[in-house]
N, C-alpha and C positions, 0 to 999 in steps of 0.2 A: 504494500500500500504506500502510495506517495504521501509524504507529509507536506504541510504547507510550504516549508522553506526549501524544498528541493523541487518544487513544481517548475521553476524557471530552468533548472538544470535539465530536466526531462524535456521541457519545451524546446530548448536550443538544440539538444541532441536529436530530437525528433525532426525538427525543421531541416537540419543538415542531412539526416537520413532520407527523408521524403524527397528533398530536392535532388539528392543523388540518384534516386530511383525513378525520376519523373520523365525521362526522355524516351522516345521511340527506339533510339539506338541502344539504350540500356536494356529495354525490353527484348530486343533481338538477341543481345548477348546472353540473356537468361532464358532463351527459348526452350531448352531441354531441362530446365531446373524447376523445382517446385515453386509455384507462385507465392509471392510474399503475402502473408496473411496478417491482418490486424484484428485483434480481439479486444473488446471493450470490457476491461476487468477493473482497473483502478479508478477510483472516483476522488475528486477534490473534496476534502472535508467541508461540510457546511453547504454544499451545493449538490445539484443533480447531475453536474457535468462529469462525464466519464472520460478517462484518458486512454488513448489507444496504446497497446503494447505491440511489439513486433516479434516475429518468429525469426531467430538468428539463422535458421536453416533455409529460409525462404528467399524468393526474389533473385536467386543466383548469386547472392552475396556470400560466397564461401568464406571470405575473410572473417565474417562475423561468426560463422559456425566454428572456425578454427579458434577464434578468440574465446568463444564460450568454453571450448574444451580445454584450452591451455590455461585460461584463468581459473577454471575449476581445479586443475591439478596444482597450480601454484598457490592458490588459496588454501588448499588442504595442507600443502607443505609448510606454509607459514604457520598454521595452527599447530602442526606437529612439532615444528622447531621450538616453539614456546612451551608446549604442554606434554609432549610425548617423548619418552626415552627411546622409543624405537623409530625415530624419524628417519634414521639412515636407511632402514628397510624400505620405507615408502619412497624416499628420494631415489634410490637405485631401481625401484620398481617402475619409475617413470621412464627409464632408459632402456634402449635396445641397440645393441651394436655401438655402444658409447665410444666416441673417439677421444674425449678428454675434456677436462676443465682447464682453461687457460685464463688466469687473472693477473693483472698488474695492480699492485697497491703501493702507496707511499710508505716509507719507513718512518715510524713515529717514535718520539721519545717516550720514556717511561714516566717522566715527571714534567709538569709545566708550572709556570708561576701561578700562585693562588689568585683566583678571580679573573683568569684569562681564558680565552678561547684560541686555540691554535689549529689552523687548517693546513693540511698537507695534500697538495694536488698533483705534484710531479711523481709519477710512478717510479719506484726504485726497486721493488721486489717483484719477481715474477713467480707465479704459482702454476705448476703443471701437475695435474693429478689424473689418474686413469679412471676414476669413478666420480660421479656427481657428488655423492655424500662426502668423500674424502676432500674434494675441492672446497666444499663449503666449510668443512671442519678446519682445514688449513687456513682458509681465509679469515675465519672468526678467531682462531687462535693467534693469528699474527698481530692482532690488536687486543688480545686478552679479554674478549667478551664472550667466548664460547660458553662458559659456565654461568654467565650472568646476563644472558640475552633477554631483553625486555620487549623489543619491538622488531617485527619483520614485515616487510611489504614488497610485493612484486607488482609493478604497474606496467601493463602492456601499452605501448604508445604507437606501435606500427607492426604490420604483418605483411611480408612479401612472399610470393610464390617463387622459389628458386628453380626448381625443376618440377616435373610432373608429379613426383612423389615427395619432394622436400619443400618445406616452408621455413621461413625465418622470422622470428619475432624480436623486435627491439623492446627491451624491458628496462625500466628504471628500478633498481634494487636498493633497498634501504634496510640496514641492520643497525640496532642501537642497544647499548647496554652500559653497565657501570662496573668498575673495578677499582677498589681502594679509593673511593670517593672521587673517582675520575670518570666523567661521562664520556663515552666514546660513540661516534657514529661513523658508519661506512656507507658511502653512497656510490653507486656505480651505474654506468650505462653498459648494458650487457646485450649481446646478440646470442640468441638461442636457436640452434638449428634442430628442426623436428622432422620426423618421418611421418607421412600421412598415408599409410597403407591399410587398406581394408577398414577404413573409418576409425582406426586406432592411432592416436597421437602419441608418439614416443620421442624422447629427447636423444639427440645424437651428439651434440657438443655445446659447450658454453664458453664464450669469450667476452672479456670485459675489462675496463679500466676503472679503478676505484680511487676515490679521494677519502681521506680520513679527517675527522674533527675531534679534538680532545678539549674538554672543558672542565675547569675546576670551579665554575660559578656555582653559587648557592642555588638551591631549589626555590622556585616561586611557591607561595602558599596562598590558597584561596581564603580571603578574609571577609568575604561577603557576609557570612553569618555573624561573625564577631562584631562587625562594624555597622551592619544594617539590620540584623536579625530582630532587634528590639524596636524597630521603627514600624508602628502599626500599618501605615500607608504602604510601605514597601512590601510587607508580608501579604497584605490584602490584595495588592495589585500585581506585583511582579512574580510572586511565587505561584500565581495561578497559571501562567503560561498563555501563549497566543491562542491556542485552540479553544481554551475556556472562554475567552472574551469574544472571539468571532462567532461563537454559537449563541451569544447572549446580547450582542449589541447590533442594532439595526444597521444594515449596510449603507443606508443613505447618510449616516453620520460621517462616513469616510473611513471606517475601520477596514483594514485590508489584511491579507495573509502574508504580506511580504516580510515584515519584521525588520525593516531597514531604516528605522527612524533616526537613530544615531544619538551620540553623547557629546556634550561640549563641556570643557573644563576651564575654570578660571577661579581666581580669588575674588569673589564678588563682594565680600564684606570687609576687605582690607585688613584681615588679621594675619596675613602671611601664610595661610593654609589654603590648599586647593579645594574648591567645591566643584560639584558637577550637576549638569542639567540634562535630563533625559526627555527627548521628544517622543510623542506617542501617537498612535493612530486615532482617528476620530472617535469620540465617545469616551476616551480615557484621558484624564488630565496629564499634561506635562508635569514633570517633577523636578524641583530644585532641592538638592541635598547639600546642607552646609556642614562642613567639618567642625566638630567641637574640640575643646581642649583635652577631652578624655580619649580621643582617638576614634570616636564614633561619628555618626552623622545624624542630623536632624532634618525633618521635612519642613522646608520653608516655602513650599509652592504657593499656598494660599496667602500667607503673610506677605510674600514678595510680589503678589499679583501676577504671577507667571504661569498659573495652572490652566492654560488654554485647553479647551475641549475640542477645538477644531483639529482636523488631521494635520500633523506637523511632521515634516521630513528634515528640515534644515534649521540649525541654530548656530549662532556665532557670537561670542563675547569679544568686544573690542571697544576702545575708548573713542567714541564718536565725537564728543564735544571737547576733547582735550582738557578735561578737568582732573585726570589722574585716576579715575576708576573705570571699571569694566561695565559698559552698557551692553544691551542685548538686541540683536537682530534675529527675529524668529520667522522662519518660513512656514506659513500655514497654507491651507488649500487654496484660498482666494488670493494670496499674495504675501506681502511682507508686513510684519508688525515691528515697530521700532520702540524700544523701551529704554528710558533713561534711568541709570542707577542714581538714585537720590540720596544714597548713603546707607551704610550699615546693611547692605544686601537687599534693600527695598527698591522697587522699580515703579515707574510711572510711564504710561503710554504717551509718546510724543508725536508719532506719525504712523500712517499705514499707507502702503503702496499696492495698488491692485495689479495683478498680472493676468490680464483677461485671456491670454492665449495658452498658458501652460502653468503647471504646478511646480513650485521651487523644490529642488532636491538637494542642493548644497550651496554654501556661501563662502566666499573668500574675500579678504579685504587687503587693500594696499593704497598708498598715496601715489596713484599712477600719474597725476598731473603736477606733483611736487608743490602743492599750495599749502602744505602743512597740516592737512587733515586727511583722514582715511576714507576712501571710497570703497564700494564693494560690488562684486560681480556675483550674479545668481545663475547657477546651472539649472536648467529646466529639461526634464526628460521627455514626457509625452505632451502632445497637444491636448488641450482641454476639450472634452467631448460634450460638456454641459456645465451648468452652474454648480453642480454638486458631485459630478463624477468624471473620471477619466479612465480609459481602458488600461489595465495593468499590462497587458501584452498587445499593445497596438502593433500592427504588422509593419515592420520596417521595410522600405522599398528603395533600392534593392537590398536584400538581406545583408550582403557583405559591405555595402557602402551607402547606407540609407541617408536621405536628406529630407525626411518628412516628419521629424520629431519636433519637440518643443523649441521655442525661441529663447535663448539665453539673453540676460539683460545686464548692462553695466549702469549702476547708479552713481552719479557724481554727488559728493557731499558739498553742498553750497552753504554750509554753516547755518546756525539757528534752526537746526532740525528740519532743513529742507533738502530735498534730494531730486535730482533730475535724471531721467532716463536718457543717456547719451550714447546708447548702443550704436545707432545709425550715424550720429554725428562724429563719433570717434573711430569709425571704420570697423567696428566689431560685429557687423551683421553679415560678414563674409562667411560662407559655409556654416551657417548658424541655425541649422535644423537637424542636429546630429544625435539626438537621444543622449544628451550630455549628463554624466554622473558627477564629475569632479573637475576642479581646476586648481591651479597653483601659480602664484606670482613669483618671479625671480628675475633679476637683472643678468640674464645669461650672457649678454654681449658686452657687459662691463662699460656701458655708456652713461650710467648714472640714472636711468629710469627703469621702471618695473615692466617686464614683459609678462606674457600670460600664456600658459599651456592649458589646454582643455582636453580632457579625456572623454571620448565618446563611445557609446556601447556598440552601435551598429554602423559605424562609419569611421573613416580615417580621422585621427586626432588632429588638433590644430595648435600651432605655435604662433601666437600673435606678437610680432615685434613692435614695441613701442618706440616711436620716433617723433621728433618734433621739428618744425621748420624754424626759420630765423625769427619768426614772430611769436614763437612759443606756443604754436598750435599743435596739439598732440593728436596723432593719428596712429592707428594700428594696422598692420599688414600681416596676412597669413603667409608665413615663410617656411612652414613645416617641410615642404618638398625641397625648397632651395637649400636648407641647412642640413637635411638628412635625418629628420625625426618623424617622417610619415609613418604612422603606426596604425595598421588596419585591424589590429586585435580589438576585442570588445573591452574598451577601456573603462575601468571602474574607479581608479584612483591614480594620482600622480604625486611624486615627491621629488624635490631637488636636494642634492647633497654632493659633497666633494669626496667621492669614494676612493680616488687615487691620490689624494693629498697634493694636487698640483695647483691649488688655489682657484680652480674654476668649477662652477656649479655643473654637476652632471645630472642626468635625468633618468628617473625610474618610473615606469608606467606599469601598473598592475592590471592584468587582463584575465580573462577566462582561459584556463587550460582544460582541454577535453581530449582524453585518450580516444574516445569514440570518434570525435572529429578528426583526429590524426589518422586513424585507421582508414576511415571512409574516404576522406578527401585525397589521400595519398594513392588511392587505387586508380589504375589506368582507365577503368570504365566510368569513374566519377566525372560527369559532365564532359564526356569524351569529345563532343562537338564544340565545346566552348574554347575560346582563345586561351593562350598560355597565361596571360596576365590575370584573367578571371579565376582560373584554376589555382594559381599561386595565392591569390587573395583569400580564397576559401581555406587553403592549407594554413596560411598565416593566421587566420582568424582563430584557429584552435591551438596555436603553438604555445601560448602562455605569455609571460611577462617580458618586458623589454628594459634593457639598460643601454643608455646612450652616453658615451664619453664625450665631453666637451673638449674639442681640439684647440680652442683658443683663437681660431681664425674665423669665427662665425659659423663653423660647421661642427657636426657631431659624427661619431663613429659608433655603429651598432655593435655592442659587445655582449648581447643577450645570451647567445648560445655558448660563446667562448668562455664566458664567466661562470657558466653553470647555474644561472639565476633565472632561467626562463620558466621552468616548471614550478609553479607556485600554487597549484590547485585553483580554486575559484576565488581569486584574490580581490576582495572587496576594498581593502585599504592597505596602504603601505606607508612606511616612514623610514627615512635615514636617521640613525641614532648610533652613537658609539656605546654599545651595550656593555662591552667588557673593559672600557677605559684604556684601550691600547693606542688611542690616537687616530684610529681609522673608523670611518663611518660604515656601520653595518646596516643591513636592511631588515626591518621587521615587517612581515606580511600577515595581515588578518584575513582569514578565509570565511566564506559563508556558504549556505546551502548544503552543508554536510550535516544532516540531522539524523542519520541512521548509521548503523555499524559499517555498512559497505555500500557505497553509492554505485559501484560497478562502472564508474566512469572517471570521476575526478581524481 
């Protein structure tokens, strides 16, 4: 059964699959195969809508049949490696006429500095074993986690037919464990060769390169219960879960099943402690939690006058009036509500801005015109379909590069709590219907003004260069293609940071990674009649996250695959941060839509 938070995952996978099966040419290729069948089994909770499922054996898509069989074997192996002493027997039972396991791993030190993470990516040790089980054993023993293995995963990202009887799978392998308070992870890109005789899938050889990470960082501890467990409003609302409320609140209020409202953090009462504000779907009040001196939180939502009941997706704290405290810009269904911080964490409404064409999804602020106050940019995803509702899954056209989404807006701060929509005036209405999720300001070209990168879900992302003429008139130009940051992936967040410590801001874009998308779009029969560029765009759409290195000459270099940072699951949010204090910017990625034990895709 599909849960609310993985509906979009299924939706995207299904769209890719159905598109791939839609041409007459594809039907001819599948002439002697079982016709693809759709069965209506899964239903969206709270509705009568049923979700179609597909038969991996049907439609001539043998790659999905092979994926199903290989995934089943590897999933069983993962479980046995963790729980079963006889895992070696099962591992070798997967093999027939096994040629050998060939691994390369980096040589890792036994000790590292306390509180540090060390990564070793250059292979130095080669492992050659004549059985699958001995290859795994030697691999795990090389980093001392064989006896303390905690996590194992095999993720198939592509399958190719090598010969009539042999197929090859590209697999991302992840092992993790701990030894002497040292956390160790092994990650590898592995090619597995399989025999496909008489409908039996058997393993012939395994080859791969691994990288290792060792960490002495302390463990994170969940403090939700200790800090918020005694707050009645938190227990009554958030402990219930999304399914509980969607079954009890009228849909016309704007409640939805997405669960993507978001959290904003700031010191709103000036006591030096961070507080946080949680946006909520329609019918549930937004919540402001103030940190107290005892280490817990108190609910100030009603007291602070920020307990909006309207559907809310986007909120941002920043100092609008330059008085030294954090004001609030809140994105609700109808538009923008602007609240002044009047002291001690209390707020008063100062302005409201209607957005008649779309619903706000995220907000970012910067002084783009260098007049001394902060302006803000609003990302809008879908076009509004009516006064009270918008379609959660409006059809993007074309799917891989849509331009029929919501219209993003730039609001200029003209002081005295007045704001002007200058989107068209400042040149930001170029390519501005892109199903935008997130944006980020940064002076990437080091010319003294703030540029803007926008991450779009179903279309290429935009880098708007901020430039001014001799009269001080500011205009933006979309230069993403010119500078090398065209990103066709389904962008859901963007972050700037100097990952290589060269003094220049680099760019990280969080996208969707789909192993199903990889497998299907990589097949020769996928849109066989389409041009090469279109096919490549579909492949790129499922590849995952992107890292662009700033070269300092106005251009960027795509380092996504080389850096090993592209596969980040369903990456809703990302941030550069020096987590281990070693002077280098790490990347933390938050994933969504993984609400069950095994998604089978992400």
